[in-house]
Each structure stands twice: as structure tokens, then as C-alpha cells.
N, C-alpha and C positions, 0 to 999 in steps of 0.2 A: 355428401362427399366430405367427410370429416378427416382431412389429411393433416397430420401433425408432422412437423419437421423443424428445420432451422428457421428461427425468427430473430431478426436483428432487433436488439433492444435499443430504445432511443437514447439512453444515458449510459451505455456500456463504456464509453470513452472515459467516464469518471473512474470506473473501477480499473481500467487498463492504465490510466495515468497514475493512480495510486500505487499499483503494483510496480510500475517503473520507478517511482520515487523510492519505494522500499528497497528495490534491487540495487540502488545506488550505494546503500550502506553495506559495507563488506561483511559485517558481522551478521547481517540478516540474510545474505546470499549463501554463505557457507554455514554448515551445521556445526558450529563450535560448541554449542550448549549440550549438556548431557540430558537434561530434562526438557520435555515439551513446554512446561510452564515457564522455564527460563527463556526459551526461544520466543514464546508469546510475549513475554515481558520486554524483550529486546525490540520486537516489532512495535509494541506500544510506545516504548521510549523513543524510537526513531520517529514515529509519527508525531509525538508530542514536540520533539525538537524541531521537526520540519514545520509544523503548523505555528509554533511560537515564533520562529524566525520570519515566517511569512506575515504574521500579524504585526510583528514589531518593526518591520522594515519601513523606511520612509517612503511616502507616496510622492510622486513627482507631479 
């Protein structure tokens, strides 16, 4: 009985959270860029900014 179907991945929330972080950036939500490479660069830049702010913030 080899049934394949929907399987919940244990760490899917990490991907969903990352997509929600990217969608907060207006330039990444709308397709303002003419070339796919530019759009990819904007997503990379957004994640760099987000992660650098997270790493630099003060711990309480």
C-alpha cells in the first residue's frame, strides 16, 4: 500500500515565515523590476537587511 499524498514537513514554518518577511518589503511584493536578475537581487538585499538588523539588535 504505497500511497503518496500530502505530508506535513516538520520545518515548513521556517519557509513560511521567511516568505512573510519578504512580503513586508513593498519592492519585493510588486514586480517593479524589468529583469528577473534584478528582482532576485532585491530579494537578496531585503534578506541581508533583515538578518543584519536581527543580528545587530540589542539582546535584553
